[in-house]
TIRO-2110 file (N, C-alpha, C; in Angstrom, 1 decimal):
// TIRO-2110
-23.0, -18.8, -21.2, N, 1, A
-24.1, -18.0, -20.7, CA, 1, A
-24.7, -17.2, -21.8, C, 1, A
-26.0, -17.1, -21.8, N, 2, A
-26.7, -16.5, -22.9, CA, 2, A
-26.4, -15.1, -23.2, C, 2, A
-26.3, -14.2, -22.1, N, 3, A
-26.0, -12.8, -22.3, CA, 3, A
-24.6, -12.6, -23.0, C, 3, A
-23.7, -13.4, -22.5, N, 4, A
-22.3, -13.3, -23.1, CA, 4, A
-22.3, -13.8, -24.5, C, 4, A
-23.0, -14.8, -24.9, N, 5, A
-23.1, -15.3, -26.2, CA, 5, A
-23.7, -14.3, -27.2, C, 5, A
-24.6, -13.5, -26.6, N, 6, A
-25.3, -12.4, -27.4, CA, 6, A
-24.4, -11.1, -27.5, C, 6, A
-23.3, -11.1, -26.8, N, 7, A
-22.4, -10.0, -26.8, CA, 7, A
-22.6, -9.0, -25.7, C, 7, A
-23.5, -9.3, -24.8, N, 8, A
-23.7, -8.4, -23.6, CA, 8, A
-22.8, -8.8, -22.4, C, 8, A
-21.6, -8.4, -22.5, N, 9, A
-20.6, -8.8, -21.5, CA, 9, A
-20.9, -8.1, -20.2, C, 9, A
-21.4, -6.8, -20.2, N, 10, A
-21.7, -6.1, -19.0, CA, 10, A
-22.9, -6.7, -18.3, C, 10, A
-23.9, -7.1, -19.0, N, 11, A
-25.1, -7.8, -18.5, CA, 11, A
-24.7, -9.1, -17.9, C, 11, A
-23.9, -9.9, -18.6, N, 12, A
-23.4, -11.2, -18.1, CA, 12, A
-22.7, -11.0, -16.8, C, 12, A
-21.8, -10.0, -16.7, N, 13, A
-21.0, -9.8, -15.5, CA, 13, A
-21.9, -9.4, -14.3, C, 13, A
-22.9, -8.6, -14.6, N, 14, A
-23.9, -8.2, -13.5, CA, 14, A
-24.7, -9.4, -13.0, C, 14, A
-25.1, -10.3, -13.9, N, 15, A
-25.8, -11.5, -13.5, CA, 15, A
-24.9, -12.4, -12.7, C, 15, A
-23.6, -12.6, -13.2, N, 16, A
-22.7, -13.5, -12.4, CA, 16, A
-22.4, -12.9, -11.0, C, 16, A
-22.2, -11.6, -11.0, N, 17, A
-22.0, -10.9, -9.7, CA, 17, A
-23.1, -11.2, -8.7, C, 17, A
-24.3, -11.0, -9.2, N, 18, A
-25.5, -11.1, -8.4, CA, 18, A
-25.7, -12.6, -7.9, C, 18, A
-25.4, -13.5, -8.9, N, 19, A
-25.5, -15.0, -8.5, CA, 19, A
-24.4, -15.3, -7.4, C, 19, A
-23.2, -14.7, -7.5, N, 20, A
-22.2, -14.9, -6.5, CA, 20, A
-22.6, -14.3, -5.1, C, 20, A
-23.2, -13.2, -5.2, N, 21, A
-23.7, -12.5, -4.0, CA, 21, A
-24.8, -13.3, -3.3, C, 21, A
-25.7, -13.9, -4.0, N, 22, A
-26.8, -14.7, -3.5, CA, 22, A
-26.2, -16.0, -2.9, C, 22, A
-25.3, -16.6, -3.7, N, 23, A
-24.7, -17.9, -3.2, CA, 23, A
-23.9, -17.6, -1.9, C, 23, A
-23.2, -16.6, -1.8, N, 24, A
-22.4, -16.3, -0.6, CA, 24, A
-23.4, -16.0, 0.6, C, 24, A
-24.4, -15.3, 0.3, N, 25, A
-25.4, -14.9, 1.3, CA, 25, A
-26.0, -16.2, 1.9, C, 25, A
-26.3, -17.1, 1.1, N, 26, A
-26.9, -18.4, 1.5, CA, 26, A
-25.9, -19.3, 2.2, C, 26, A
-24.7, -19.4, 1.7, N, 27, A
-23.7, -20.3, 2.2, CA, 27, A
-22.8, -19.8, 3.3, C, 27, A
-22.5, -18.5, 3.4, N, 28, A
-21.6, -18.0, 4.4, CA, 28, A
-22.2, -18.1, 5.8, C, 28, A
-21.5, -18.8, 6.6, N, 29, A
-21.9, -18.9, 8.0, CA, 29, A
-20.7, -18.5, 8.9, C, 29, A
-21.0, -17.8, 9.9, N, 30, A
-19.9, -17.3, 10.8, CA, 30, A
-19.5, -15.9, 10.4, C, 30, A
-19.1, -15.1, 11.4, N, 31, A
-18.8, -13.7, 11.2, CA, 31, A
-17.6, -13.5, 10.3, C, 31, A
-16.6, -14.3, 10.5, N, 32, A
-15.4, -14.2, 9.6, CA, 32, A
-15.7, -14.4, 8.2, C, 32, A
-16.4, -15.4, 7.8, N, 33, A
-16.8, -15.6, 6.4, CA, 33, A
-17.6, -14.4, 5.9, C, 33, A
-18.5, -13.9, 6.7, N, 34, A
-19.3, -12.8, 6.2, CA, 34, A
-18.5, -11.5, 6.0, C, 34, A
-17.5, -11.3, 7.0, N, 35, A
-16.6, -10.2, 6.8, CA, 35, A
-15.8, -10.3, 5.6, C, 35, A
-15.2, -11.5, 5.3, N, 36, A
-14.4, -11.7, 4.2, CA, 36, A
-15.2, -11.5, 2.9, C, 36, A
-16.5, -12.0, 2.9, N, 37, A
-17.3, -11.8, 1.7, CA, 37, A
-17.5, -10.3, 1.5, C, 37, A
-17.7, -9.5, 2.5, N, 38, A
-17.9, -8.1, 2.3, CA, 38, A
-16.7, -7.4, 1.7, C, 38, A
-15.5, -7.8, 2.2, N, 39, A
-14.3, -7.3, 1.7, CA, 39, A
-14.1, -7.7, 0.2, C, 39, A
-14.4, -8.9, -0.1, N, 40, A
-14.2, -9.3, -1.5, CA, 40, A
-15.3, -8.6, -2.4, C, 40, A
-16.4, -8.4, -1.9, N, 41, A
-17.5, -7.7, -2.7, CA, 41, A
-17.1, -6.2, -2.9, C, 41, A
-16.6, -5.6, -1.9, N, 42, A
-16.2, -4.2, -2.0, CA, 42, A
-14.9, -3.9, -2.8, C, 42, A
-14.0, -4.8, -2.6, N, 43, A
-12.7, -4.5, -3.3, CA, 43, A
-12.5, -5.0, -4.7, C, 43, A
-13.0, -6.2, -5.0, N, 44, A
-12.9, -6.7, -6.4, CA, 44, A
-14.2, -7.3, -7.0, C, 44, A
-15.3, -7.0, -6.3, N, 45, A
-16.6, -7.5, -6.8, CA, 45, A
-16.6, -9.0, -7.1, C, 45, A
-16.1, -9.7, -6.1, N, 46, A
-16.0, -11.2, -6.2, CA, 46, A
-15.2, -11.7, -7.5, C, 46, A
-14.3, -10.8, -8.0, N, 47, A
-13.5, -11.1, -9.1, CA, 47, A
-14.1, -10.7, -10.4, C, 47, A
-15.3, -10.2, -10.4, N, 48, A
-16.0, -9.7, -11.7, CA, 48, A
-15.7, -8.2, -11.9, C, 48, A
-15.2, -7.5, -10.9, N, 49, A
-14.9, -6.1, -11.1, CA, 49, A
-13.5, -5.8, -10.5, C, 49, A
-12.4, -6.4, -11.0, N, 50, A
-11.1, -6.3, -10.4, CA, 50, A
-10.6, -4.8, -10.4, C, 50, A
-11.1, -4.0, -11.3, N, 51, A
-10.6, -2.6, -11.3, CA, 51, A
-10.9, -1.9, -10.0, C, 51, A
-11.8, -2.3, -9.2, N, 52, A
-12.2, -1.7, -7.9, CA, 52, A
-11.0, -1.7, -7.0, C, 52, A
-10.1, -2.7, -7.2, N, 53, A
-8.9, -2.8, -6.3, CA, 53, A
-8.0, -1.6, -6.4, C, 53, A
-8.0, -0.9, -7.6, N, 54, A
-7.2, 0.3, -7.8, CA, 54, A
-7.6, 1.4, -6.8, C, 54, A
-8.8, 1.5, -6.5, N, 55, A
-9.2, 2.6, -5.5, CA, 55, A
-8.6, 2.3, -4.1, C, 55, A
-8.6, 1.0, -3.7, N, 56, A
-8.0, 0.7, -2.5, CA, 56, A
-6.5, 0.9, -2.5, C, 56, A
-5.9, 0.6, -3.6, N, 57, A
-4.5, 0.8, -3.7, CA, 57, A
-4.1, 2.3, -3.7, C, 57, A
-4.9, 3.1, -4.3, N, 58, A
-4.7, 4.5, -4.3, CA, 58, A
-4.9, 5.1, -2.9, C, 58, A
-5.9, 4.6, -2.2, N, 59, A
-6.1, 5.0, -0.8, CA, 59, A
-4.9, 4.6, 0.1, C, 59, A
-4.5, 3.4, -0.1, N, 60, A
-3.3, 2.9, 0.7, CA, 60, A
-2.1, 3.7, 0.4, C, 60, A
-1.8, 4.1, -0.9, N, 61, A
-0.7, 4.9, -1.2, CA, 61, A
-0.8, 6.3, -0.6, C, 61, A
-2.0, 6.9, -0.6, N, 62, A
-2.2, 8.2, 0.0, CA, 62, A
-1.9, 8.1, 1.5, C, 62, A
-2.4, 7.1, 2.1, N, 63, A
-2.1, 6.9, 3.6, CA, 63, A
-0.6, 6.7, 3.8, C, 63, A
0.1, 5.9, 3.0, N, 64, A
1.5, 5.7, 3.2, CA, 64, A
2.3, 7.0, 2.9, C, 64, A
1.9, 7.7, 1.9, N, 65, A
2.5, 9.0, 1.5, CA, 65, A
2.4, 10.0, 2.7, C, 65, A
1.3, 10.0, 3.3, N, 66, A
1.1, 10.9, 4.5, CA, 66, A
1.9, 10.5, 5.7, C, 66, A
2.0, 9.2, 5.9, N, 67, A
2.8, 8.8, 7.1, CA, 67, A
4.3, 9.0, 6.8, C, 67, A
4.7, 8.7, 5.6, N, 68, A
6.2, 8.9, 5.2, CA, 68, A
6.5, 10.3, 5.3, C, 68, A
5.7, 11.2, 4.7, N, 69, A
6.0, 12.6, 4.8, CA, 69, A
6.0, 13.2, 6.2, C, 69, A
5.1, 12.7, 7.0, N, 70, A
5.1, 13.1, 8.4, CA, 70, A
6.4, 12.6, 9.1, C, 70, A
6.8, 11.4, 8.8, N, 71, A
8.1, 10.9, 9.4, CA, 71, A
9.3, 11.7, 8.9, C, 71, A
9.3, 12.2, 7.7, N, 72, A
10.4, 13.0, 7.1, CA, 72, A
10.4, 14.3, 7.8, C, 72, A
9.2, 15.0, 8.0, N, 73, A
9.1, 16.3, 8.6, CA, 73, A
9.6, 16.2, 10.0, C, 73, A
9.3, 15.1, 10.7, N, 74, A
9.7, 14.9, 12.1, CA, 74, A
11.1, 14.4, 12.3, C, 74, A
11.8, 14.2, 11.2, N, 75, A
13.2, 13.7, 11.3, CA, 75, A
13.3, 12.2, 11.5, C, 75, A
12.3, 11.4, 11.3, N, 76, A
12.3, 10.0, 11.5, CA, 76, A
12.7, 9.2, 10.3, C, 76, A
12.6, 9.9, 9.1, N, 77, A
13.1, 9.3, 7.9, CA, 77, A
14.4, 10.0, 7.5, C, 77, A
15.4, 9.2, 7.4, N, 78, A
16.8, 9.8, 7.3, CA, 78, A
17.5, 9.2, 6.1, C, 78, A
18.5, 9.9, 5.6, N, 79, A
19.3, 9.4, 4.5, CA, 79, A
20.1, 8.1, 5.0, C, 79, A
20.4, 7.3, 4.0, N, 80, A
21.1, 6.0, 4.3, CA, 80, A
22.6, 6.3, 4.4, C, 80, A
23.2, 7.1, 3.5, N, 81, A
24.6, 7.4, 3.5, CA, 81, A
25.1, 8.1, 4.8, C, 81, A
26.2, 7.7, 5.3, N, 82, A
26.7, 8.1, 6.6, CA, 82, A
26.9, 9.7, 6.6, C, 82, A
27.6, 10.2, 5.6, N, 83, A
27.9, 11.7, 5.7, CA, 83, A
26.5, 12.5, 5.6, C, 83, A
25.6, 12.0, 4.7, N, 84, A
24.4, 12.7, 4.6, CA, 84, A
23.5, 12.6, 5.9, C, 84, A
23.6, 11.4, 6.5, N, 85, A
22.9, 11.1, 7.8, CA, 85, A
23.4, 12.0, 8.9, C, 85, A
24.7, 12.1, 9.0, N, 86, A
25.3, 12.9, 10.0, CA, 86, A
24.9, 14.4, 9.9, C, 86, A
25.0, 14.9, 8.7, N, 87, A
24.7, 16.3, 8.4, CA, 87, A
23.2, 16.5, 8.6, C, 87, A
22.4, 15.6, 8.2, N, 88, A
20.9, 15.7, 8.3, CA, 88, A
20.5, 15.7, 9.8, C, 88, A
21.0, 14.8, 10.6, N, 89, A
20.6, 14.7, 12.0, CA, 89, A
21.2, 15.9, 12.8, C, 89, A
22.3, 16.5, 12.4, N, 90, A
22.9, 17.6, 13.2, CA, 90, A
22.2, 18.9, 12.8, C, 90, A
22.1, 19.2, 11.5, N, 91, A
21.6, 20.5, 11.1, CA, 91, A
20.2, 20.5, 10.5, C, 91, A
19.7, 19.3, 10.1, N, 92, A
18.4, 19.2, 9.5, CA, 92, A
18.4, 19.5, 8.0, C, 92, A
19.6, 19.7, 7.5, N, 93, A
19.7, 19.9, 6.0, CA, 93, A
20.5, 18.8, 5.4, C, 93, A
20.3, 18.6, 4.1, N, 94, A
21.0, 17.6, 3.3, CA, 94, A
22.1, 18.2, 2.6, C, 94, A
23.1, 17.4, 2.3, N, 95, A
24.2, 17.9, 1.4, CA, 95, A
23.5, 18.2, 0.0, C, 95, A
24.0, 19.2, -0.7, N, 96, A
23.4, 19.7, -1.9, CA, 96, A
23.3, 18.6, -3.0, C, 96, A
24.3, 17.6, -3.0, N, 97, A
24.3, 16.6, -4.0, CA, 97, A
23.4, 15.4, -3.7, C, 97, A
22.8, 15.4, -2.5, N, 98, A
22.0, 14.2, -2.1, CA, 98, A
20.6, 14.3, -2.6, C, 98, A
20.0, 13.2, -3.1, N, 99, A
18.7, 13.3, -3.6, CA, 99, A
17.7, 13.6, -2.5, C, 99, A
16.7, 14.5, -2.8, N, 100, A
15.7, 14.9, -1.8, CA, 100, A
14.7, 13.7, -1.6, C, 100, A
14.0, 13.8, -0.5, N, 101, A
13.0, 12.8, -0.1, CA, 101, A
11.7, 13.2, -0.8, C, 101, A
11.1, 12.2, -1.5, N, 102, A
9.8, 12.4, -2.1, CA, 102, A
8.8, 11.4, -1.6, C, 102, A
7.9, 11.8, -0.7, N, 103, A
7.0, 10.8, 0.0, CA, 103, A
6.2, 10.1, -1.0, C, 103, A
5.7, 10.7, -2.1, N, 104, A
4.9, 10.1, -3.1, CA, 104, A
5.7, 9.0, -3.8, C, 104, A
6.9, 9.3, -4.2, N, 105, A
7.7, 8.3, -4.9, CA, 105, A
8.0, 7.2, -4.0, C, 105, A
8.3, 7.5, -2.7, N, 106, A
8.6, 6.4, -1.7, CA, 106, A
7.4, 5.5, -1.5, C, 106, A
6.2, 6.1, -1.5, N, 107, A
5.0, 5.3, -1.4, CA, 107, A
4.8, 4.4, -2.6, C, 107, A
5.0, 4.9, -3.8, N, 108, A
4.8, 4.1, -5.0, CA, 108, A
5.8, 3.0, -5.0, C, 108, A
7.1, 3.3, -4.7, N, 109, A
8.1, 2.3, -4.7, CA, 109, A
7.9, 1.2, -3.6, C, 109, A
7.3, 1.6, -2.5, N, 110, A
7.0, 0.7, -1.4, CA, 110, A
5.8, -0.2, -1.7, C, 110, A
4.9, 0.4, -2.5, N, 111, A
3.7, -0.4, -2.8, CA, 111, A
3.9, -1.4, -3.9, C, 111, A
4.9, -1.1, -4.8, N, 112, A
5.2, -2.0, -5.9, CA, 112, A
6.6, -2.5, -5.8, C, 112, A
6.9, -3.7, -5.2, N, 113, A
8.2, -4.1, -4.9, CA, 113, A
9.1, -4.2, -6.1, C, 113, A
8.5, -4.4, -7.3, N, 114, A
9.4, -4.6, -8.5, CA, 114, A
9.8, -3.3, -9.1, C, 114, A
9.2, -2.2, -8.6, N, 115, A
9.5, -0.8, -9.1, CA, 115, A
10.6, -0.3, -8.3, C, 115, A
11.7, 0.1, -8.9, N, 116, A
12.8, 0.7, -8.2, CA, 116, A
13.1, 2.1, -8.7, C, 116, A
12.8, 3.1, -7.9, N, 117, A
12.9, 4.5, -8.3, CA, 117, A
14.0, 5.2, -7.4, C, 117, A
14.7, 4.5, -6.5, N, 118, A
15.8, 5.1, -5.8, CA, 118, A
15.5, 5.6, -4.4, C, 118, A
14.3, 5.8, -4.1, N, 119, A
14.0, 6.4, -2.8, CA, 119, A
14.2, 5.4, -1.6, C, 119, A
13.7, 4.2, -1.8, N, 120, A
13.9, 3.2, -0.7, CA, 120, A
15.4, 2.9, -0.5, C, 120, A
16.2, 2.9, -1.5, N, 121, A
17.6, 2.7, -1.4, CA, 121, A
18.4, 3.8, -0.7, C, 121, A
17.8, 5.0, -0.7, N, 122, A
18.5, 6.2, -0.2, CA, 122, A
17.9, 6.8, 1.1, C, 122, A
16.8, 6.3, 1.5, N, 123, A
16.1, 6.8, 2.7, CA, 123, A
15.6, 5.6, 3.5, C, 123, A
15.6, 5.8, 4.8, N, 124, A
15.1, 4.7, 5.7, CA, 124, A
14.6, 5.3, 7.0, C, 124, A
14.0, 4.5, 7.9, N, 125, A
13.6, 5.0, 9.2, CA, 125, A
14.9, 5.2, 10.0, C, 125, A
14.9, 6.2, 10.8, N, 126, A
16.1, 6.5, 11.6, CA, 126, A
16.5, 5.3, 12.5, C, 126, A
17.7, 4.8, 12.3, N, 127, A
18.1, 3.6, 13.2, CA, 127, A
18.7, 4.1, 14.5, C, 127, A
18.9, 5.4, 14.7, N, 128, A
19.5, 5.9, 15.9, CA, 128, A
18.5, 5.9, 17.1, C, 128, A
19.0, 6.3, 18.2, N, 129, A
18.1, 6.3, 19.4, CA, 129, A
17.0, 7.3, 19.3, C, 129, A
15.9, 7.0, 20.0, N, 130, A
14.8, 8.0, 20.0, CA, 130, A
15.2, 9.3, 20.7, C, 130, A
15.1, 10.4, 19.9, N, 131, A
15.4, 11.7, 20.5, CA, 131, A
14.1, 12.4, 20.8, C, 131, A
14.1, 13.4, 21.6, N, 132, A
12.9, 14.1, 22.0, CA, 132, A
12.1, 14.7, 20.7, C, 132, A
12.8, 15.0, 19.7, N, 133, A
12.2, 15.6, 18.5, CA, 133, A
11.5, 14.5, 17.7, C, 133, A
11.7, 13.3, 18.1, N, 134, A
11.1, 12.2, 17.3, CA, 134, A
9.9, 11.6, 18.0, C, 134, A
9.1, 12.4, 18.7, N, 135, A
8.0, 11.9, 19.5, CA, 135, A
7.0, 11.1, 18.6, C, 135, A
6.7, 11.6, 17.3, N, 136, A
5.7, 10.9, 16.5, CA, 136, A
6.2, 9.6, 15.8, C, 136, A
7.3, 9.1, 16.2, N, 137, A
7.9, 8.0, 15.5, CA, 137, A
7.0, 6.8, 15.5, C, 137, A
6.2, 6.6, 16.5, N, 138, A
5.3, 5.4, 16.5, CA, 138, A
4.4, 5.4, 15.3, C, 138, A
3.9, 6.6, 14.8, N, 139, A
3.1, 6.6, 13.6, CA, 139, A
4.0, 6.2, 12.4, C, 139, A
5.2, 6.6, 12.4, N, 140, A
6.1, 6.2, 11.3, CA, 140, A
6.3, 4.7, 11.3, C, 140, A
6.5, 4.2, 12.5, N, 141, A
6.7, 2.7, 12.5, CA, 141, A
5.5, 2.0, 12.0, C, 141, A
4.3, 2.5, 12.3, N, 142, A
3.1, 2.0, 11.7, CA, 142, A
3.1, 2.1, 10.2, C, 142, A
3.6, 3.2, 9.7, N, 143, A
3.7, 3.4, 8.2, CA, 143, A
4.7, 2.4, 7.6, C, 143, A
5.8, 2.1, 8.2, N, 144, A
6.8, 1.2, 7.7, CA, 144, A
6.2, -0.2, 7.8, C, 144, A
5.5, -0.5, 8.8, N, 145, A
4.8, -1.8, 8.9, CA, 145, A
3.8, -2.0, 7.9, C, 145, A
3.0, -0.9, 7.6, N, 146, A
2.0, -0.9, 6.6, CA, 146, A
2.7, -1.1, 5.2, C, 146, A
3.8, -0.4, 5.0, N, 147, A
4.5, -0.6, 3.7, CA, 147, A
5.0, -2.0, 3.5, C, 147, A
5.6, -2.6, 4.6, N, 148, A
6.1, -4.0, 4.5, CA, 148, A
5.0, -5.0, 4.3, C, 148, A
3.8, -4.8, 5.0, N, 149, A
2.7, -5.7, 4.8, CA, 149, A
2.1, -5.6, 3.4, C, 149, A
2.0, -4.3, 2.9, N, 150, A
1.5, -4.1, 1.6, CA, 150, A
2.3, -4.7, 0.5, C, 150, A
3.6, -4.4, 0.6, N, 151, A
4.5, -5.0, -0.4, CA, 151, A
4.5, -6.5, -0.3, C, 151, A
4.4, -7.1, 0.9, N, 152, A
4.4, -8.5, 1.0, CA, 152, A
3.1, -9.1, 0.4, C, 152, A
2.0, -8.5, 0.6, N, 153, A
0.8, -9.0, 0.1, CA, 153, A
0.7, -8.9, -1.4, C, 153, A
1.3, -7.8, -2.0, N, 154, A
1.3, -7.7, -3.4, CA, 154, A
2.3, -8.7, -4.0, C, 154, A
3.4, -8.9, -3.4, N, 155, A
4.4, -9.9, -3.8, CA, 155, A
3.8, -11.3, -3.8, C, 155, A
3.1, -11.6, -2.7, N, 156, A
2.4, -12.9, -2.5, CA, 156, A
1.4, -13.1, -3.6, C, 156, A
0.7, -12.0, -3.9, N, 157, A
-0.4, -12.1, -4.9, CA, 157, A
0.2, -12.5, -6.3, C, 157, A
1.3, -11.9, -6.7, N, 158, A
1.9, -12.2, -8.0, CA, 158, A
2.6, -13.5, -7.9, C, 158, A
3.2, -13.9, -6.8, N, 159, A
3.9, -15.2, -6.7, CA, 159, A
2.9, -16.3, -6.7, C, 159, A
1.7, -16.1, -6.2, N, 160, A
0.7, -17.1, -6.2, CA, 160, A
-0.2, -17.2, -7.4, C, 160, A
0.1, -16.3, -8.4, N, 161, A
-0.6, -16.3, -9.7, CA, 161, A
-1.9, -15.6, -9.6, C, 161, A
-2.1, -14.8, -8.6, N, 162, A
-3.3, -14.0, -8.5, CA, 162, A
-3.3, -12.9, -9.6, C, 162, A
-4.5, -12.3, -9.8, N, 163, A
-4.6, -11.2, -10.8, CA, 163, A
-5.0, -9.9, -10.2, C, 163, A
END
C-alpha cells in the first residue's frame, strides 16, 4: 500500500478501515450479518483498531465488579473454607485470619483465567439453600454466568490463536 510504504501507517489504517466498511456494507446481507459487522466495527475496528476492545473489557469488568460486590453485600458470595463459611453465614463476619473479599480483584481474576490472585479460590456463590436475605441472588447468578462466559470467550480467543 502506498501510504504505508511512505511511512504513513495511520493514514493506511484509515484507508483500510474505510475499505473494509464499504466492502461489508455492500456484501453483508441479513440482519445477523449486519449486527455482527456493527459489533466488529465498534469493538475492534474490523481488526485495524484492536485497542478498542480494552474499553469493552473495562466496561465488562466494572459490570462484573458491581454484580460481585452486590452479591457479597447480600450474603450470596461466601468463603470456601467450612469454618469461615459457618461463621460468615451465622454472624455476617469473617474470621480475622481469612482474606477479605475484593470485588475488583475477583472481577480481574474472573476476566483473565490465567491470572490467579486468590479470590476465586477463596470465595464462591453460596451453595446453601436460598434464604430470605438472599432475594437478589438472581442478579448474582447472572454475574457468575457473565464471568464464566467472559472467561470462556477469552480462553477460546487465545486457544484459537486470536489477538
